[in-house]
C-alpha positions as CSV (number, residue, x, y, z in Angstrom):
1,M,0.2,-0.1,-0.1
2,M,1.2,3.7,-0.7
3,L,2.9,5.6,1.6
4,R,2.4,3.5,4.7
5,K,5.5,1.3,4.2
6,C,4.2,-2.0,4.1
7,L,7.5,-4.3,4.6
8,P,9.0,-4.7,8.3
9,Y,12.4,-3.6,8.7
10,A,14.2,-7.1,9.1
11,S,12.5,-8.2,5.8
12,L,12.8,-4.8,3.9
13,W,16.9,-5.1,4.1
14,L,16.7,-8.9,3.1
15,A,14.1,-7.6,0.1
16,L,16.8,-5.1,-0.6
17,S,20.0,-7.6,-1.1
18,I,17.7,-9.8,-3.4
19,W,16.7,-6.9,-5.4
20,M,20.4,-5.7,-5.9
21,S,21.3,-9.2,-7.0
22,S,18.6,-9.9,-9.3
23,G,18.2,-6.5,-10.9
24,V,14.3,-6.4,-9.9
25,S,13.1,-2.6,-10.8
26,L,11.3,-1.3,-7.6
27,H,10.4,2.5,-7.4
28,A,10.3,4.9,-3.9
29,Q,7.5,5.9,-2.3
30,D,6.7,9.7,-1.7
31,P,6.0,10.8,2.2
32,S,2.5,11.6,3.0
33,F,1.1,14.0,5.5
34,S,-2.2,13.1,7.5
35,Q,-3.0,16.7,8.3
36,F,-2.7,17.2,4.2
37,Y,-4.5,20.6,4.7
38,A,-2.0,22.1,7.3
39,N,0.9,21.3,4.8
40,R,-1.3,22.5,1.7
41,I,1.9,23.3,-0.8
42,Y,3.2,19.6,-0.6
43,L,-0.5,18.7,-0.9
44,N,-0.8,21.0,-4.1
45,P,1.3,24.0,-5.2
46,A,-1.7,25.9,-6.4
47,F,-2.4,26.6,-2.9
48,A,0.9,28.8,-2.7
49,G,0.0,32.2,-1.4
50,L,-3.4,31.5,-0.3
51,E,-3.4,33.9,2.8
52,R,-2.5,37.4,2.6
53,G,0.8,38.5,4.7
54,I,3.9,36.0,4.9
55,T,3.0,32.6,6.3
56,L,5.4,30.1,7.5
57,N,4.1,26.4,8.2
58,A,6.5,23.6,9.8
59,V,5.4,20.1,10.0
60,A,6.8,17.1,11.7
61,R,5.8,13.3,11.3
62,M,7.1,10.3,13.2
63,Q,6.0,7.2,11.5
64,W,6.2,3.6,13.4
65,V,7.5,4.7,16.3
66,N,8.1,1.2,17.9
67,I,10.7,0.5,15.1
68,D,14.3,1.4,15.4
69,N,14.9,4.4,13.2
70,G,11.5,4.5,11.9
71,F,10.1,7.2,9.4
72,K,10.6,10.7,10.3
73,T,9.7,13.5,7.8
74,Y,10.1,17.5,8.4
75,N,8.4,20.0,5.9
76,V,9.0,23.7,6.3
77,T,7.4,26.3,4.0
78,V,7.2,29.9,3.6
79,E,4.9,31.9,1.1
80,T,3.4,35.0,0.3
81,Q,0.9,37.2,-2.3
82,L,2.5,39.6,-4.5
83,P,0.2,42.8,-5.1
84,A,-1.8,43.2,-8.3
85,L,-0.6,40.4,-10.1
86,G,-2.7,37.6,-8.5
87,I,0.5,35.6,-8.1
88,G,1.8,33.8,-4.9
89,V,5.1,32.6,-4.3
90,G,6.8,30.1,-1.8
91,L,9.7,28.1,-0.6
92,Q,9.6,24.6,0.1
93,L,12.2,22.4,2.2
94,L,11.7,19.0,3.2
95,R,13.8,16.0,4.6
96,N,12.6,12.3,5.3
97,E,15.0,9.7,7.1
98,E,14.0,6.2,7.1
99,G,15.8,2.9,8.2
100,I,18.7,1.7,9.7
101,G,20.6,2.3,6.6
102,N,19.7,6.2,7.0
103,L,18.0,6.6,3.9
104,S,18.0,10.5,3.6
105,T,16.0,12.6,1.3
106,N,16.4,16.6,0.7
107,Q,14.3,18.8,-1.4
108,A,14.3,22.4,-2.0
109,G,12.0,23.5,-4.0
110,V,10.6,26.9,-5.8
111,V,6.8,27.5,-6.0
112,F,4.9,30.3,-8.2
113,S,0.8,30.0,-8.2
114,Y,-1.9,32.3,-10.1
115,T,-5.1,33.1,-9.3
116,I,-8.0,33.8,-11.8
117,P,-10.8,35.1,-9.4
118,G,-14.5,35.1,-10.4
119,K,-17.5,36.4,-8.5
120,K,-17.9,33.6,-6.4
121,S,-15.2,31.6,-7.2
122,N,-11.5,31.4,-7.8
123,F,-9.2,29.1,-10.1
124,H,-5.9,28.4,-9.0
125,F,-2.5,27.0,-10.6
126,G,0.7,26.3,-9.0
127,L,3.9,25.2,-10.4
128,E,7.2,24.1,-8.0
129,G,10.7,23.4,-9.7
130,K,12.9,21.6,-6.9
131,I,16.0,20.0,-6.5
132,V,16.2,16.6,-4.9
133,Q,18.9,14.6,-3.3
134,K,19.0,11.0,-1.6
135,T,21.9,9.4,0.6
136,I,22.3,6.3,2.1
137,D,25.1,4.7,4.4
138,W,25.9,1.3,2.8
139,G,28.2,0.3,6.2
140,R,24.8,0.0,8.0
141,F,23.4,-2.7,6.1
142,V,24.1,-6.5,6.2
143,F,23.3,-8.8,3.2
144,S,22.5,-12.3,3.4
145,D,26.0,-13.4,1.8
146,Q,27.5,-11.9,5.2
147,I,25.9,-14.4,7.3
148,D,27.4,-17.9,7.9
149,P,24.1,-20.5,9.0
150,W,26.7,-21.2,12.0
151,D,29.1,-18.8,13.1
152,G,26.6,-15.8,12.1
153,L,27.8,-12.7,10.6
154,M,31.5,-13.3,9.2
155,N,31.9,-12.7,5.5
156,P,32.2,-9.7,3.6
157,S,29.5,-8.8,1.0
158,S,30.0,-9.9,-2.7
159,L,27.9,-6.8,-3.5
160,S,29.5,-3.5,-4.3
161,P,27.8,-0.7,-3.8
162,V,28.0,2.1,-6.7
163,L,26.7,5.4,-5.4
164,D,25.9,6.8,-1.8
165,N,24.5,10.2,-3.0
166,V,22.1,10.7,-6.1
167,A,20.6,14.3,-7.0
168,Y,18.2,15.0,-9.7
169,G,15.7,18.0,-10.7
170,D,11.9,17.8,-10.5
171,L,8.9,19.6,-11.5
172,D,5.1,19.2,-9.8
173,F,2.3,20.8,-11.1
174,G,-1.8,21.2,-9.7
175,F,-4.9,23.0,-10.0
176,V,-7.4,23.8,-7.2
177,W,-11.1,25.5,-8.2
178,R,-12.3,27.2,-4.9
179,R,-16.2,28.6,-4.4
180,Q,-18.0,30.0,-1.9
181,G,-22.0,29.9,-2.4
182,T,-25.2,28.3,-1.5
183,L,-25.7,24.7,-1.0
184,K,-29.5,23.3,-1.8
185,L,-30.8,20.6,0.3
186,G,-34.2,20.0,-1.0
187,K,-36.4,23.4,-0.3
188,K,-33.4,24.1,2.4
189,K,-30.6,26.5,1.7
190,I,-27.3,26.9,3.3
191,T,-25.4,30.4,2.3
192,N,-21.6,30.8,2.5
193,V,-20.7,27.4,2.2
194,R,-17.3,26.8,1.0
195,S,-15.9,24.1,-1.4
196,H,-12.9,22.9,-3.3
197,I,-11.6,20.2,-5.9
198,G,-8.2,20.0,-6.9
199,A,-5.4,17.7,-8.8
200,S,-1.7,17.7,-8.5
201,F,0.8,15.7,-10.4
202,H,4.2,15.1,-8.9
203,H,7.3,14.0,-10.7
204,L,6.0,15.8,-13.7
205,P,8.6,14.9,-16.1
206,Y,8.1,11.4,-16.0
207,L,4.2,12.0,-17.5
208,I,5.9,14.3,-20.1
209,N,8.7,12.3,-21.3
210,K,10.3,9.3,-19.3
211,D,13.8,10.4,-20.4
212,L,13.5,14.1,-18.8
213,S,12.4,12.3,-15.0
214,G,14.9,11.9,-12.3
215,N,16.7,8.9,-11.5
216,D,17.1,8.1,-8.1
217,S,19.1,4.9,-8.3
218,F,21.9,4.1,-5.7
219,L,23.2,1.4,-8.5
220,N,23.8,4.1,-11.2
221,K,20.6,2.0,-13.3
222,D,18.2,3.7,-15.2
223,Y,15.4,3.6,-12.3
224,K,12.9,6.8,-13.1
225,V,11.1,8.4,-10.2
226,A,7.4,7.1,-10.4
227,P,5.0,9.9,-10.7
228,R,2.2,10.4,-8.3
229,T,-1.2,11.9,-8.7
230,T,-3.7,13.3,-6.1
231,I,-6.8,14.2,-6.2
232,H,-8.6,16.1,-3.3
233,G,-11.6,18.0,-2.4
234,G,-13.9,19.3,0.3
235,M,-16.7,21.3,1.8
236,I,-16.8,23.5,4.7
237,I,-20.5,23.7,5.8
238,P,-22.1,26.2,8.7
239,I,-24.6,24.7,10.8
240,R,-27.2,27.5,11.1
241,I,-29.0,26.1,14.2
242,F,-26.3,28.0,16.3
243,S,-26.9,31.1,14.7
244,G,-27.2,34.1,17.5
245,T,-25.5,32.1,20.3
246,G,-22.1,33.4,19.7
247,T,-20.6,30.2,18.9
248,E,-19.8,29.3,15.2
249,V,-20.2,25.5,14.1
250,A,-19.5,24.0,11.2
251,I,-18.7,20.4,9.5
252,S,-16.3,19.9,6.9
253,P,-16.4,16.6,4.9
254,N,-13.1,15.9,3.0
255,F,-11.2,13.3,0.8
256,K,-7.6,12.7,-0.6
257,L,-6.8,9.8,-3.3
258,D,-2.9,9.4,-3.6
259,S,-1.9,7.1,-6.6
260,Q,2.0,6.6,-7.3
261,G,3.6,4.0,-9.9
262,R,4.5,3.8,-13.6
263,Q,1.1,3.6,-15.3
264,F,-1.1,6.9,-14.5
265,M,-3.7,6.8,-12.8
266,N,-3.9,2.9,-12.7
267,F,-5.5,2.7,-9.2
268,K,-5.4,-1.1,-9.3
269,E,-1.4,-1.7,-10.3
270,N,0.0,1.6,-8.7
271,L,0.7,2.3,-4.8
272,T,-2.7,3.6,-4.1
273,V,-4.0,5.5,-0.6
274,G,-7.3,7.0,0.0
275,T,-8.3,9.4,3.1
276,L,-11.7,10.3,3.7
277,G,-13.1,12.1,6.9
278,L,-14.9,14.8,8.6
279,Y,-13.7,17.7,10.7
280,T,-16.2,19.6,12.9
281,L,-15.1,23.2,13.4
282,V,-16.4,25.2,16.6
283,N,-15.3,28.6,16.7
284,N,-11.5,28.6,16.3
285,F,-10.9,24.7,17.3
286,Y,-11.6,21.8,15.2
287,L,-11.6,17.8,15.9
288,G,-11.6,15.5,12.8
289,L,-12.0,11.9,12.3
290,L,-10.4,10.4,8.9
291,Y,-10.0,6.7,7.7
292,Q,-7.0,5.9,5.3
293,N,-6.8,2.7,3.2
294,R,-5.9,1.5,-0.1
295,V,-9.7,1.8,-0.7
296,Y,-12.1,3.8,1.3
297,V,-13.5,0.8,2.8
298,P,-12.0,-1.3,5.9
299,S,-9.8,-4.2,4.3
300,Q,-7.8,-6.7,6.4
301,F,-5.4,-6.9,3.2
302,H,-3.9,-3.5,3.6
303,T,-2.5,-1.5,6.4
304,D,-4.9,1.1,7.4
305,A,-5.4,3.7,9.7
306,Y,-8.1,6.0,11.6
307,I,-6.6,9.0,11.8
308,L,-7.4,11.3,14.7
309,T,-6.7,15.1,14.4
310,F,-7.5,18.3,16.4
311,G,-6.2,21.9,16.5
312,A,-7.1,25.5,17.0
313,Y,-6.5,29.0,15.4
314,T,-6.1,32.4,16.5
315,N,-7.6,35.5,14.8
316,N,-10.1,33.0,12.8
317,G,-12.5,35.9,12.1
318,P,-13.1,39.4,11.2
319,R,-9.6,40.9,10.3
320,K,-8.2,43.5,12.6
321,R,-6.1,46.7,11.3
322,G,-2.5,46.6,11.7
323,N,-0.3,43.7,11.8
324,S,-2.3,41.0,13.4
325,P,-0.6,37.6,13.5
326,S,-2.4,34.5,13.1
327,I,-1.3,31.2,14.7
328,F,-2.3,27.7,13.9
329,L,-1.5,24.6,15.8
330,G,-2.3,21.0,14.8
331,F,-1.9,17.3,16.2
332,S,-2.6,14.1,14.6
333,M,-2.5,10.5,15.6
334,D,-2.8,7.6,13.0
335,L,-4.1,4.5,14.8
336,N,-3.2,1.5,12.8
337,T,-5.9,-1.3,12.7
338,T,-4.4,-4.0,10.3
339,G,-1.6,-5.1,8.2
340,L,1.9,-4.1,9.7
341,G,0.5,-0.9,11.5
342,P,-0.3,-2.6,15.0
343,T,3.1,-3.7,15.5
344,A,5.0,-1.1,14.2
345,G,3.3,1.6,16.1
346,N,1.2,4.6,15.3
347,V,2.1,7.6,13.5
348,Y,2.2,11.3,15.5
349,E,2.5,14.6,13.3
350,F,2.7,18.0,14.7
351,T,2.0,21.2,12.5
352,I,2.5,25.1,13.4
353,R,1.6,27.6,10.9
354,Y,2.4,31.5,11.8
355,R,1.0,34.2,9.6
356,F,2.1,37.8,9.9
357,L,2.2,41.0,8.0
358,E,-1.0,40.6,6.7
359,N,-1.7,44.2,6.2
360,A,1.6,45.2,4.9
361,G,0.9,45.4,1.3
362,F,1.2,41.9,0.5
363,G,-2.1,41.3,0.3
364,M,-3.5,40.6,-3.6
365,K,-5.6,43.9,-5.0
366,L,-7.2,43.6,-8.2
367,R,-6.4,46.0,-11.0
368,G,-9.3,48.5,-11.4
369,N,-12.4,48.4,-8.9
370,S,-14.2,45.4,-10.5
371,K,-17.0,44.2,-8.1
372,S,-17.7,41.1,-10.0
373,K,-14.3,39.4,-9.1
374,N,-12.8,38.6,-6.0
375,V,-9.8,36.7,-4.5
376,M,-11.2,34.5,-1.7
377,D,-9.5,34.9,1.7
378,C,-8.7,31.7,3.4
379,K,-11.2,30.1,5.7
380,S,-9.9,27.5,8.2
381,F,-8.5,24.6,5.9
382,F,-9.1,26.7,2.2
């Protein structure tokens, strides 16, 4: 199953040695974040510059905590809007560490987005260009030909690692359609409903021309980076029965579907994971429960998880004059229930986002005084 690392570590190193000897082609998996809206640029570069001012965001993810040298992923972004042009720019830094062999991935990317505003909706495009570097410490591995059946570890390995460092350039592209309008449920109408749907295409060179794609093989072979496609969407629906009480309540159903592999959008053959769930927002707080698996129904054949997430905002409401910082704090825990998960341990993720200088001239302003077009602000998640 994609992004959940389905092999035990002891078996992983054995599988690696067999793969190196046999030449079987395997491809790496991209990290995945449980709080995907808290890390929006990684989800989709079209989200860059979504909020006014300058926004700093940091995420730390610890996966499979019961295993030595488990997976650790860190992501930091800084983004802003450019005035008048409808352009967002950002910088993204990511580091992923995994396994006894200290396999490390470092990424640095520059993000550009463009917004086409409408009366009640916006259309966003985003592109990220990045440099990726991967390193590995071969001295930490033990291969099967080094183990004597009677005396244990004695023999030198016949396998000769070629590289311990690879680097390549990469591109990601995405688009998002966002709308604020009325939701009709029979004869009832709910106003100020916010919705969005989007898609992002990671490792874009592979989809354009395989020869342009990055090569992440440590054996100096032609192993191209497999593309990943993400489809996501959601809504924020106000609950009107609490109007006039001073309490703002909303529900937010959301979904995300990732597919990574050589065959574009082949959900059966590719490494695929789906996430589906619901958030409840009360004033500046939220609580969410999501289910994650290869498909959107429980299955004992894949490692699945129930994701519990909660967090809080500041200044989530009418904007005050002057520089009014906004802070978002979030925490999530993946409770694995089948597959390798229960033995390997749970997954923990921490997020902090800080926005400042929101009224210092960085906000988007449309040319002219058109009342028919509007750049939507950011409400809670999107």
